[in-house]
N, C-alpha and C positions, 0 to 999 in steps of 0.2 A: 608599389606597396610591399611593405616588409613588416616584420615583427619588431617592434620597438621595445627593447629590454627596459629602458627608463619608464615608459608608459606602463608596462606591465608592473613593475615594482611599485610605481606611484599609486596604481590602481588596485594592488593587492589588498589593502585594508577594506576598501569598499567591496571587493569581490568576496573576501572572507565574512563580511557581515552579512552579505547575500547568501553564503554557504550556511550560515547559522540560522538564517530565517528558513531555508530549505529544510534542515533538521527539525527546526521548531514545528513545521508544518507535517513533515514526514512521519515523525516518532508517534505522536497521538493517532494519526490515521492508521498505522499498523496495528496497534493496540485495539482500537475501535473497530477496525475492519474485521479482525479475528473474532471480537466478541459478537459482532453482527453474523459473521459467516457461519460460526458453530451450530446454532439452532437451525439456521437455513439447510446446512449440509445434513444434519441428523433428520429433518423434515423431508428431505430429498430421497432419504433411504426407505421411508414408509410408503404407505399406499394411501389411495384416497385423496380427499380434498388438501390434507397438509402436503403430500407430495406434489399435487398441482400448483398450490401456492408458491412453494419453494422453488419450483421449476420456473414459474413465472418471473419470480424475484430475481432469479439468476440471469434469465434471458434478458430481461429488461435492463439491468444494470451493467451486464456485459455488453449490451447493444448500444447503449447511450453513451457518447463521448463525454469524458469527465469535464471538458470545458463547457459543454451544454448544461450538465448538472450544476456547475459553479455559477453560471449566469442565471439559471433558474432559481437558485437558493438566494444568491446574493442580491440580484435585481428584482427577481419575480416574487418572491415570497413576501417581501415588505409591501407589496401592492395590496395584501389582504389586510383589513381592519383587524381581524384576530391576531395578526402579527404586529402591524404597526402601532395599534393602540393598547397594547398590553405588555406585560413584563417581557414577552418574547422579543420585543424589539432591542432590548439591551443585549440579547444573544446575537440576533441576526444582523444587527449593524456593525458587528464585529467581523471584519474580514477573515481573521483566523478561524473563528468558529464556523464560517461558512466553508472555508477551504477544508477543515477537518471534516465536516459532514460530507460535502461533496465528494471528496477522493476517498473517504472511507466507505461510502456507498458503492462507489465503483470497485475498490478493492475487495469489499465483501462479496460482490457478485463472482468475482474470479476465484477468491480463495474458498468459497463455499463448495464450488465445483472440485477444487484440488483436494480439500478435506474429504468431501464424499468419495472420490476415487481411492484416497487413502484408506479410509474406512472399509470400503468395499473390497479392498485387496487384502484384508486380513483373513486367514484361513478360517473356514466356520469351526472347525475342530477346536480351535483355541478358545472361542466364545463358549462352546459347548462344555469344555472341561472347566472353564470358570463358572459356568452355571451349575455344574455338577458339585463343585465345592461350596456352593450356596452363597456365592458372592452377590451382594445387592447390585442392581442395575448401574446405580451411580458408581460404585467401586470398579465395576467392568469397564464403564465409560472412561473414567479418569485414571485408573491405575493399569488399564490393560489395552484397551482400544485406542485411545488417543496417543499414548507413547508409542505403540507399534505403528500407528498411521503416521506419526512424524517421521519414521524412518523412510517410509514410502514416498512422502511428499517433499521431502528435503530439496531435490533438485528443482521441482516444479515450483516450490515457493521461493527458491533462489532467483528463478527467471522473473516470477511476478514482483518479487522486491525490486530487481534492477529495473524493471519497466515502470514501477512506481517512483523510483528515484527521479527518473527523467520527466514522469508526469507531473511533478510538482512544479515544473516551469509554467503550468497552465496558471498557477496562482497569481501571476503577474497581471491577469486580465482582471482581477478584483482588488487592485490597488497594493498588493503585496510585492515587496522588492525581493525577491529570491535571487538565487545565483545568476540566472539568465537575464532577468530584468536589471540586475546590477551590471553585468557586462553591457547591456544596451545603454544604460545611463553613462557609462564611460564612453561609448562610442558617441553619444549625442554631444558631449562636450570636448572630445578630442578630434572627432572626425576621423578616427582610425577605426575601422571595423575589424580589422584582422587581430591586432594585439588583444583587447579585451575579450573577444569571443574565443580566441585560441587559447587564452589564459583560463577562461571559464571551462572550456572543453578539457583542457589538462586537469582541472580540479574534479570534473565530472569523472574522468579517467580514473584517477586516484581512488575516488569514492567507490565506484563500481568494481574495480579490481581488487580494493580491500574487502568488499562483501564477498566477491566471488572467492577469493583465498580463504576467508573465514569459513564459508560453507563448505569448501574442499575439505578442510581440516575437520570441521564437524562431522561430514559424511564419512571420512575415514574412522573417526572415533565410534560413532554410534553404530556403524556397519562393520566393525573391525572383525566380527566373527562370521560375516556373511561370506559365503563361498562365491567367489566371482568366476564367470566363464572366461 
């Protein structure tokens, strides 16, 4: 068994098509996951039922494997008449919609806890100063708390993003041909397991290291005035 350069070159268009599918799945998941995570993170900082519900949301979606969620959404929800016999069927019969929803729920569970940690790390004096200036709560949140929290959570968000890139390989279970599935398809008709999988691994390596370097540059920029020990 050896790495066949010719097979790698001939299979590259298919692998790049799979890479495109990976990004088509990933990018909406990141946006939707953040939108879902923000109110959960804010609720987690409060007390009473809101904090309890937010904690339960985080615990559930951090604990359930993304593959199980994908199966439940893609294969389980259509079993209910309210889905199968209404306009919702046009949504849940689309594997992309199911992939976006399933992975976004998983992503939001982790991101809610990351955002909560970033918000909790802001010194209370900063918030008190903003309140003394009579800034409105929404101004304090969007102009002060979230920008400051972004500095604290940058490295944690990088790790979560790298994990989510690799988690997109689960969408092959609901008929989407992502990068991993494309490599397996090449293996099926070439009977060469090493070349397509190693090529796919190289593409994943390029993606993850590009993300890592981008975050390193962003961290140096936003924290350039931070005194480091």
